[in-house]
PDB file with SEQRES, HELIX, SHEET and CRYST1 records, atoms N, CA, C and O in Angstrom:
SEQRES   1 A   64  UNK UNK UNK UNK UNK UNK UNK UNK UNK UNK UNK UNK UNK          
SEQRES   2 A   64  UNK UNK UNK UNK UNK UNK UNK UNK UNK UNK UNK UNK UNK          
SEQRES   3 A   64  UNK UNK UNK UNK UNK UNK UNK UNK UNK UNK UNK UNK UNK          
SEQRES   4 A   64  UNK UNK UNK UNK UNK UNK UNK UNK UNK UNK UNK UNK UNK          
SEQRES   5 A   64  UNK UNK UNK UNK UNK UNK UNK UNK UNK UNK UNK UNK              
HELIX    1 AA1 UNK A   10  UNK A   15  1                                   6    
HELIX    2 AA2 UNK A   54  UNK A   56  5                                   3    
SHEET    1 AA1 4 UNK A  25  UNK A  28  0                                        
SHEET    2 AA1 4 UNK A  33  UNK A  36 -1                                        
SHEET    3 AA1 4 UNK A  41  UNK A  46 -1                                        
SHEET    4 AA1 4 UNK A  49  UNK A  50 -1                                        
SHEET    1 AA2 2 UNK A  41  UNK A  46  0                                        
SHEET    2 AA2 2 UNK A  58  UNK A  59 -1                                        
CRYST1    1.000    1.000    1.000  90.00  90.00  90.00 P 1           1          
ATOM      1  N   UNK A   1     103.502  90.176 112.999  1.00  0.00           N  
ATOM      2  CA  UNK A   1     103.084  91.162 111.892  1.00  0.00           C  
ATOM      3  C   UNK A   1     102.321  92.295 112.449  1.00  0.00           C  
ATOM      4  O   UNK A   1     101.523  92.164 113.377  1.00  0.00           O  
ATOM      5  N   UNK A   2     102.600  93.465 111.831  1.00  0.00           N  
ATOM      6  CA  UNK A   2     101.842  94.647 112.294  1.00  0.00           C  
ATOM      7  C   UNK A   2     100.447  94.602 111.710  1.00  0.00           C  
ATOM      8  O   UNK A   2     100.260  94.165 110.575  1.00  0.00           O  
ATOM      9  N   UNK A   3      99.480  95.043 112.465  1.00  0.00           N  
ATOM     10  CA  UNK A   3      98.153  95.028 112.012  1.00  0.00           C  
ATOM     11  C   UNK A   3      97.409  93.687 112.463  1.00  0.00           C  
ATOM     12  O   UNK A   3      96.190  93.651 112.291  1.00  0.00           O  
ATOM     13  N   UNK A   4      97.979  92.704 112.966  1.00  0.00           N  
ATOM     14  CA  UNK A   4      97.326  91.557 113.377  1.00  0.00           C  
ATOM     15  C   UNK A   4      97.151  91.586 114.957  1.00  0.00           C  
ATOM     16  O   UNK A   4      97.916  92.282 115.624  1.00  0.00           O  
ATOM     17  N   UNK A   5      96.199  90.873 115.530  1.00  0.00           N  
ATOM     18  CA  UNK A   5      95.891  90.998 116.904  1.00  0.00           C  
ATOM     19  C   UNK A   5      97.038  90.497 117.745  1.00  0.00           C  
ATOM     20  O   UNK A   5      97.681  89.528 117.339  1.00  0.00           O  
ATOM     21  N   UNK A   6      97.343  91.079 118.879  1.00  0.00           N  
ATOM     22  CA  UNK A   6      98.400  90.708 119.784  1.00  0.00           C  
ATOM     23  C   UNK A   6      98.114  89.348 120.359  1.00  0.00           C  
ATOM     24  O   UNK A   6      96.970  89.026 120.680  1.00  0.00           O  
ATOM     25  N   UNK A   7      99.121  88.572 120.487  1.00  0.00           N  
ATOM     26  CA  UNK A   7      99.065  87.275 121.010  1.00  0.00           C  
ATOM     27  C   UNK A   7     100.160  87.067 122.011  1.00  0.00           C  
ATOM     28  O   UNK A   7     101.239  86.599 121.649  1.00  0.00           O  
ATOM     29  N   UNK A   8      99.917  87.405 123.297  1.00  0.00           N  
ATOM     30  CA  UNK A   8     100.888  87.249 124.395  1.00  0.00           C  
ATOM     31  C   UNK A   8     100.324  86.128 125.193  1.00  0.00           C  
ATOM     32  O   UNK A   8      99.124  85.963 125.416  1.00  0.00           O  
ATOM     33  N   UNK A   9     101.383  85.308 125.635  1.00  0.00           N  
ATOM     34  CA  UNK A   9     101.089  84.196 126.566  1.00  0.00           C  
ATOM     35  C   UNK A   9     100.570  84.698 127.944  1.00  0.00           C  
ATOM     36  O   UNK A   9     101.202  85.533 128.592  1.00  0.00           O  
ATOM     37  N   UNK A  10      99.451  84.185 128.349  1.00  0.00           N  
ATOM     38  CA  UNK A  10      98.858  84.637 129.580  1.00  0.00           C  
ATOM     39  C   UNK A  10      99.877  84.403 130.759  1.00  0.00           C  
ATOM     40  O   UNK A  10      99.977  85.214 131.679  1.00  0.00           O  
ATOM     41  N   UNK A  11     100.632  83.246 130.684  1.00  0.00           N  
ATOM     42  CA  UNK A  11     101.570  82.928 131.658  1.00  0.00           C  
ATOM     43  C   UNK A  11     102.684  84.048 131.846  1.00  0.00           C  
ATOM     44  O   UNK A  11     103.085  84.438 132.942  1.00  0.00           O  
ATOM     45  N   UNK A  12     103.101  84.483 130.666  1.00  0.00           N  
ATOM     46  CA  UNK A  12     104.109  85.597 130.612  1.00  0.00           C  
ATOM     47  C   UNK A  12     103.561  86.853 131.294  1.00  0.00           C  
ATOM     48  O   UNK A  12     104.256  87.515 132.064  1.00  0.00           O  
ATOM     49  N   UNK A  13     102.292  87.163 130.991  1.00  0.00           N  
ATOM     50  CA  UNK A  13     101.638  88.392 131.582  1.00  0.00           C  
ATOM     51  C   UNK A  13     101.587  88.329 133.107  1.00  0.00           C  
ATOM     52  O   UNK A  13     101.658  89.349 133.792  1.00  0.00           O  
ATOM     53  N   UNK A  14     101.461  87.082 133.628  1.00  0.00           N  
ATOM     54  CA  UNK A  14     101.295  86.969 135.085  1.00  0.00           C  
ATOM     55  C   UNK A  14     102.713  87.148 135.771  1.00  0.00           C  
ATOM     56  O   UNK A  14     102.743  87.507 136.948  1.00  0.00           O  
ATOM     57  N   UNK A  15     103.903  86.907 135.072  1.00  0.00           N  
ATOM     58  CA  UNK A  15     105.124  87.107 135.717  1.00  0.00           C  
ATOM     59  C   UNK A  15     105.847  88.321 135.459  1.00  0.00           C  
ATOM     60  O   UNK A  15     106.779  88.661 136.188  1.00  0.00           O  
ATOM     61  N   UNK A  16     105.437  89.066 134.365  1.00  0.00           N  
ATOM     62  CA  UNK A  16     106.108  90.297 134.058  1.00  0.00           C  
ATOM     63  C   UNK A  16     105.749  91.482 134.984  1.00  0.00           C  
ATOM     64  O   UNK A  16     104.586  91.716 135.313  1.00  0.00           O  
ATOM     65  N   UNK A  17     106.773  92.192 135.375  1.00  0.00           N  
ATOM     66  CA  UNK A  17     106.560  93.411 136.339  1.00  0.00           C  
ATOM     67  C   UNK A  17     107.311  94.562 135.583  1.00  0.00           C  
ATOM     68  O   UNK A  17     108.130  94.389 134.681  1.00  0.00           O  
ATOM     69  N   UNK A  18     106.915  95.725 136.080  1.00  0.00           N  
ATOM     70  CA  UNK A  18     107.571  96.893 135.601  1.00  0.00           C  
ATOM     71  C   UNK A  18     109.009  96.936 135.989  1.00  0.00           C  
ATOM     72  O   UNK A  18     109.290  96.788 137.178  1.00  0.00           O  
ATOM     73  N   UNK A  19     109.932  97.120 135.121  1.00  0.00           N  
ATOM     74  CA  UNK A  19     111.375  97.163 135.466  1.00  0.00           C  
ATOM     75  C   UNK A  19     111.763  98.360 136.323  1.00  0.00           C  
ATOM     76  O   UNK A  19     112.814  98.335 136.965  1.00  0.00           O  
ATOM     77  N   UNK A  20     110.936  99.412 136.350  1.00  0.00           N  
ATOM     78  CA  UNK A  20     111.264 100.547 137.033  1.00  0.00           C  
ATOM     79  C   UNK A  20     110.851 100.530 138.539  1.00  0.00           C  
ATOM     80  O   UNK A  20     111.636 100.849 139.432  1.00  0.00           O  
ATOM     81  N   UNK A  21     109.502 100.115 138.770  1.00  0.00           N  
ATOM     82  CA  UNK A  21     109.001 100.036 140.119  1.00  0.00           C  
ATOM     83  C   UNK A  21     108.575  98.749 140.622  1.00  0.00           C  
ATOM     84  O   UNK A  21     108.216  98.626 141.794  1.00  0.00           O  
ATOM     85  N   UNK A  22     108.593  97.702 139.739  1.00  0.00           N  
ATOM     86  CA  UNK A  22     108.307  96.293 140.086  1.00  0.00           C  
ATOM     87  C   UNK A  22     106.799  96.036 140.302  1.00  0.00           C  
ATOM     88  O   UNK A  22     106.440  95.008 140.876  1.00  0.00           O  
ATOM     89  N   UNK A  23     105.909  96.950 139.854  1.00  0.00           N  
ATOM     90  CA  UNK A  23     104.483  96.821 140.039  1.00  0.00           C  
ATOM     91  C   UNK A  23     104.037  95.922 138.893  1.00  0.00           C  
ATOM     92  O   UNK A  23     104.719  95.745 137.883  1.00  0.00           O  
ATOM     93  N   UNK A  24     102.780  95.333 139.129  1.00  0.00           N  
ATOM     94  CA  UNK A  24     102.210  94.539 137.987  1.00  0.00           C  
ATOM     95  C   UNK A  24     101.899  95.332 136.773  1.00  0.00           C  
ATOM     96  O   UNK A  24     101.932  96.563 136.792  1.00  0.00           O  
ATOM     97  N   UNK A  25     101.601  94.653 135.732  1.00  0.00           N  
ATOM     98  CA  UNK A  25     101.274  95.301 134.422  1.00  0.00           C  
ATOM     99  C   UNK A  25      99.918  94.790 133.925  1.00  0.00           C  
ATOM    100  O   UNK A  25      99.509  93.671 134.234  1.00  0.00           O  
ATOM    101  N   UNK A  26      99.228  95.642 133.144  1.00  0.00           N  
ATOM    102  CA  UNK A  26      98.002  95.129 132.426  1.00  0.00           C  
ATOM    103  C   UNK A  26      98.172  95.459 130.954  1.00  0.00           C  
ATOM    104  O   UNK A  26      98.832  96.403 130.519  1.00  0.00           O  
ATOM    105  N   UNK A  27      97.527  94.609 130.273  1.00  0.00           N  
ATOM    106  CA  UNK A  27      97.637  94.730 128.713  1.00  0.00           C  
ATOM    107  C   UNK A  27      96.542  95.669 128.205  1.00  0.00           C  
ATOM    108  O   UNK A  27      95.358  95.502 128.498  1.00  0.00           O  
ATOM    109  N   UNK A  28      96.969  96.623 127.461  1.00  0.00           N  
ATOM    110  CA  UNK A  28      96.131  97.565 126.756  1.00  0.00           C  
ATOM    111  C   UNK A  28      96.131  97.133 125.292  1.00  0.00           C  
ATOM    112  O   UNK A  28      97.016  97.545 124.543  1.00  0.00           O  
ATOM    113  N   UNK A  29      95.199  96.345 124.872  1.00  0.00           N  
ATOM    114  CA  UNK A  29      95.157  95.731 123.566  1.00  0.00           C  
ATOM    115  C   UNK A  29      95.043  96.788 122.595  1.00  0.00           C  
ATOM    116  O   UNK A  29      95.769  96.756 121.601  1.00  0.00           O  
ATOM    117  N   UNK A  30      94.210  97.729 122.768  1.00  0.00           N  
ATOM    118  CA  UNK A  30      94.033  98.865 121.702  1.00  0.00           C  
ATOM    119  C   UNK A  30      95.230  99.602 121.371  1.00  0.00           C  
ATOM    120  O   UNK A  30      95.489  99.910 120.207  1.00  0.00           O  
ATOM    121  N   UNK A  31      96.112  99.953 122.540  1.00  0.00           N  
ATOM    122  CA  UNK A  31      97.267 100.717 122.378  1.00  0.00           C  
ATOM    123  C   UNK A  31      98.479  99.854 122.026  1.00  0.00           C  
ATOM    124  O   UNK A  31      99.528 100.348 121.614  1.00  0.00           O  
ATOM    125  N   UNK A  32      98.291  98.544 122.205  1.00  0.00           N  
ATOM    126  CA  UNK A  32      99.399  97.543 122.019  1.00  0.00           C  
ATOM    127  C   UNK A  32     100.501  97.882 123.004  1.00  0.00           C  
ATOM    128  O   UNK A  32     101.651  98.044 122.598  1.00  0.00           O  
ATOM    129  N   UNK A  33     100.167  98.000 124.357  1.00  0.00           N  
ATOM    130  CA  UNK A  33     101.134  98.326 125.384  1.00  0.00           C  
ATOM    131  C   UNK A  33     100.877  97.492 126.593  1.00  0.00           C  
ATOM    132  O   UNK A  33      99.758  97.011 126.773  1.00  0.00           O  
ATOM    133  N   UNK A  34     101.857  97.297 127.432  1.00  0.00           N  
ATOM    134  CA  UNK A  34     101.711  96.886 128.775  1.00  0.00           C  
ATOM    135  C   UNK A  34     101.862  98.065 129.664  1.00  0.00           C  
ATOM    136  O   UNK A  34     102.856  98.787 129.588  1.00  0.00           O  
ATOM    137  N   UNK A  35     100.838  98.289 130.556  1.00  0.00           N  
ATOM    138  CA  UNK A  35     100.795  99.540 131.350  1.00  0.00           C  
ATOM    139  C   UNK A  35     100.932  99.194 132.761  1.00  0.00           C  
ATOM    140  O   UNK A  35     100.373  98.234 133.291  1.00  0.00           O  
ATOM    141  N   UNK A  36     101.795 100.121 133.408  1.00  0.00           N  
ATOM    142  CA  UNK A  36     102.115  99.976 134.899  1.00  0.00           C  
ATOM    143  C   UNK A  36     101.211 100.901 135.592  1.00  0.00           C  
ATOM    144  O   UNK A  36     101.142 102.085 135.259  1.00  0.00           O  
ATOM    145  N   UNK A  37     100.475 100.368 136.603  1.00  0.00           N  
ATOM    146  CA  UNK A  37      99.672 101.232 137.470  1.00  0.00           C  
ATOM    147  C   UNK A  37     100.526 101.972 138.454  1.00  0.00           C  
ATOM    148  O   UNK A  37     100.129 103.041 138.918  1.00  0.00           O  
ATOM    149  N   UNK A  38     101.723 101.435 138.806  1.00  0.00           N  
ATOM    150  CA  UNK A  38     102.560 101.992 139.825  1.00  0.00           C  
ATOM    151  C   UNK A  38     103.220 103.376 139.379  1.00  0.00           C  
ATOM    152  O   UNK A  38     102.993 104.400 140.024  1.00  0.00           O  
ATOM    153  N   UNK A  39     103.966 103.371 138.359  1.00  0.00           N  
ATOM    154  CA  UNK A  39     104.680 104.472 138.005  1.00  0.00           C  
ATOM    155  C   UNK A  39     104.127 105.133 136.634  1.00  0.00           C  
ATOM    156  O   UNK A  39     104.709 106.058 136.069  1.00  0.00           O  
ATOM    157  N   UNK A  40     103.033 104.592 136.214  1.00  0.00           N  
ATOM    158  CA  UNK A  40     102.329 105.213 135.035  1.00  0.00           C  
ATOM    159  C   UNK A  40     103.176 105.211 133.723  1.00  0.00           C  
ATOM    160  O   UNK A  40     103.144 106.175 132.958  1.00  0.00           O  
ATOM    161  N   UNK A  41     103.918 104.124 133.489  1.00  0.00           N  
ATOM    162  CA  UNK A  41     104.552 103.970 132.274  1.00  0.00           C  
ATOM    163  C   UNK A  41     103.896 102.909 131.346  1.00  0.00           C  
ATOM    164  O   UNK A  41     103.378 101.906 131.838  1.00  0.00           O  
ATOM    165  N   UNK A  42     103.915 103.109 130.111  1.00  0.00           N  
ATOM    166  CA  UNK A  42     103.400 102.196 129.088  1.00  0.00           C  
ATOM    167  C   UNK A  42     104.510 101.606 128.223  1.00  0.00           C  
ATOM    168  O   UNK A  42     105.224 102.331 127.530  1.00  0.00           O  
ATOM    169  N   UNK A  43     104.645 100.263 128.273  1.00  0.00           N  
ATOM    170  CA  UNK A  43     105.718  99.591 127.516  1.00  0.00           C  
ATOM    171  C   UNK A  43     105.164  99.037 126.190  1.00  0.00           C  
ATOM    172  O   UNK A  43     104.141  98.352 126.182  1.00  0.00           O  
ATOM    173  N   UNK A  44     105.818  99.324 125.115  1.00  0.00           N  
ATOM    174  CA  UNK A  44     105.218  98.951 123.834  1.00  0.00           C  
ATOM    175  C   UNK A  44     105.333  97.418 123.710  1.00  0.00           C  
ATOM    176  O   UNK A  44     106.198  96.808 124.338  1.00  0.00           O  
ATOM    177  N   UNK A  45     104.437  96.789 122.878  1.00  0.00           N  
ATOM    178  CA  UNK A  45     104.562  95.420 122.510  1.00  0.00           C  
ATOM    179  C   UNK A  45     104.746  95.483 121.010  1.00  0.00           C  
ATOM    180  O   UNK A  45     103.907  96.058 120.316  1.00  0.00           O  
ATOM    181  N   UNK A  46     105.786  94.926 120.504  1.00  0.00           N  
ATOM    182  CA  UNK A  46     106.111  94.969 119.038  1.00  0.00           C  
ATOM    183  C   UNK A  46     106.245  93.558 118.520  1.00  0.00           C  
ATOM    184  O   UNK A  46     107.099  92.795 118.970  1.00  0.00           O  
ATOM    185  N   UNK A  47     105.385  93.214 117.562  1.00  0.00           N  
ATOM    186  CA  UNK A  47     105.381  91.815 117.072  1.00  0.00           C  
ATOM    187  C   UNK A  47     105.245  90.783 118.158  1.00  0.00           C  
ATOM    188  O   UNK A  47     105.949  89.773 118.182  1.00  0.00           O  
ATOM    189  N   UNK A  48     104.327  91.056 119.054  1.00  0.00           N  
ATOM    190  CA  UNK A  48     103.996  90.170 120.201  1.00  0.00           C  
ATOM    191  C   UNK A  48     105.129  89.923 121.263  1.00  0.00           C  
ATOM    192  O   UNK A  48     105.143  88.966 122.036  1.00  0.00           O  
ATOM    193  N   UNK A  49     106.025  90.864 121.198  1.00  0.00           N  
ATOM    194  CA  UNK A  49     107.162  90.796 122.085  1.00  0.00           C  
ATOM    195  C   UNK A  49     107.150  92.100 123.015  1.00  0.00           C  
ATOM    196  O   UNK A  49     107.274  93.192 122.460  1.00  0.00           O  
ATOM    197  N   UNK A  50     107.019  92.039 124.277  1.00  0.00           N  
ATOM    198  CA  UNK A  50     107.027  93.161 125.148  1.00  0.00           C  
ATOM    199  C   UNK A  50     108.403  93.793 125.243  1.00  0.00           C  
ATOM    200  O   UNK A  50     109.392  93.109 125.506  1.00  0.00           O  
ATOM    201  N   UNK A  51     108.463  95.113 125.025  1.00  0.00           N  
ATOM    202  CA  UNK A  51     109.753  95.762 125.067  1.00  0.00           C  
ATOM    203  C   UNK A  51     109.854  96.440 126.485  1.00  0.00           C  
ATOM    204  O   UNK A  51     109.410  97.565 126.715  1.00  0.00           O  
ATOM    205  N   UNK A  52     110.461  95.670 127.375  1.00  0.00           N  
ATOM    206  CA  UNK A  52     110.559  96.089 128.785  1.00  0.00           C  
ATOM    207  C   UNK A  52     111.731  96.922 129.151  1.00  0.00           C  
ATOM    208  O   UNK A  52     112.474  96.608 130.081  1.00  0.00           O  
ATOM    209  N   UNK A  53     111.905  98.016 128.401  1.00  0.00           N  
ATOM    210  CA  UNK A  53     113.037  98.925 128.640  1.00  0.00           C  
ATOM    211  C   UNK A  53     112.367 100.312 128.996  1.00  0.00           C  
ATOM    212  O   UNK A  53     111.475 100.834 128.328  1.00  0.00           O  
ATOM    213  N   UNK A  54     112.907 100.811 130.105  1.00  0.00           N  
ATOM    214  CA  UNK A  54     112.374 102.096 130.726  1.00  0.00           C  
ATOM    215  C   UNK A  54     112.504 103.136 129.660  1.00  0.00           C  
ATOM    216  O   UNK A  54     111.616 103.970 129.486  1.00  0.00           O  
ATOM    217  N   UNK A  55     113.624 103.100 128.924  1.00  0.00           N  
ATOM    218  CA  UNK A  55     113.928 104.135 127.881  1.00  0.00           C  
ATOM    219  C   UNK A  55     112.959 104.099 126.645  1.00  0.00           C  
ATOM    220  O   UNK A  55     112.803 105.065 125.898  1.00  0.00           O  
ATOM    221  N   UNK A  56     112.362 102.964 126.511  1.00  0.00           N  
ATOM    222  CA  UNK A  56     111.306 102.795 125.392  1.00  0.00           C  
ATOM    223  C   UNK A  56     109.828 103.087 125.839  1.00  0.00           C  
ATOM    224  O   UNK A  56     108.897 103.175 125.039  1.00  0.00           O  
ATOM    225  N   UNK A  57     109.716 103.218 127.103  1.00  0.00           N  
ATOM    226  CA  UNK A  57     108.392 103.394 127.733  1.00  0.00           C  
ATOM    227  C   UNK A  57     107.765 104.666 127.499  1.00  0.00           C  
ATOM    228  O   UNK A  57     108.532 105.626 127.420  1.00  0.00           O  
ATOM    229  N   UNK A  58     106.531 104.876 127.372  1.00  0.00           N  
ATOM    230  CA  UNK A  58     105.815 106.092 127.265  1.00  0.00           C  
ATOM    231  C   UNK A  58     105.170 106.465 128.657  1.00  0.00           C  
ATOM    232  O   UNK A  58     104.538 105.622 129.294  1.00  0.00           O  
ATOM    233  N   UNK A  59     105.347 107.731 129.098  1.00  0.00           N  
ATOM    234  CA  UNK A  59     104.792 108.105 130.323  1.00  0.00           C  
ATOM    235  C   UNK A  59     103.298 108.502 130.103  1.00  0.00           C  
ATOM    236  O   UNK A  59     102.965 109.225 129.164  1.00  0.00           O  
ATOM    237  N   UNK A  60     102.442 108.012 130.984  1.00  0.00           N  
ATOM    238  CA  UNK A  60     101.039 108.235 130.892  1.00  0.00           C  
ATOM    239  C   UNK A  60     100.596 109.505 131.481  1.00  0.00           C  
ATOM    240  O   UNK A  60      99.453 109.928 131.307  1.00  0.00           O  
ATOM    241  N   UNK A  61     101.523 110.146 132.205  1.00  0.00           N  
ATOM    242  CA  UNK A  61     101.167 111.367 132.855  1.00  0.00           C  
ATOM    243  C   UNK A  61     101.855 112.633 132.255  1.00  0.00           C  
ATOM    244  O   UNK A  61     101.810 113.715 132.840  1.00  0.00           O  
ATOM    245  N   UNK A  62     102.520 112.444 131.012  1.00  0.00           N  
ATOM    246  CA  UNK A  62     103.005 113.443 130.263  1.00  0.00           C  
ATOM    247  C   UNK A  62     104.402 113.895 130.662  1.00  0.00           C  
ATOM    248  O   UNK A  62     104.848 114.968 130.254  1.00  0.00           O  
ATOM    249  N   UNK A  63     105.126 113.050 131.491  1.00  0.00           N  
ATOM    250  CA  UNK A  63     106.481 113.542 131.898  1.00  0.00           C  
ATOM    251  C   UNK A  63     107.550 112.859 130.991  1.00  0.00           C  
ATOM    252  O   UNK A  63     108.747 113.023 131.225  1.00  0.00           O  
ATOM    253  N   UNK A  64     107.121 112.116 129.983  1.00  0.00           N  
ATOM    254  CA  UNK A  64     108.191 111.480 129.123  1.00  0.00           C  
ATOM    255  C   UNK A  64     108.107 111.925 127.731  1.00  0.00           C  
ATOM    256  O   UNK A  64     108.908 111.501 126.898  1.00  0.00           O  
TER     257      UNK A  64                                                      
END                                                                             
């Protein structure tokens, strides 16, 4: 549900990597995104499901 706190499995967070550069991701709870330090993309989390599509990601450096 929208408006409720995110609830992602910690085990899932350990194995997820950025589909573009294969770097690890960290969870930005406030923005409801998984953020890649490598290529600076932020992947949305919708209804506690990470959307790991490069086309759906937001660029953190303004190039998207």
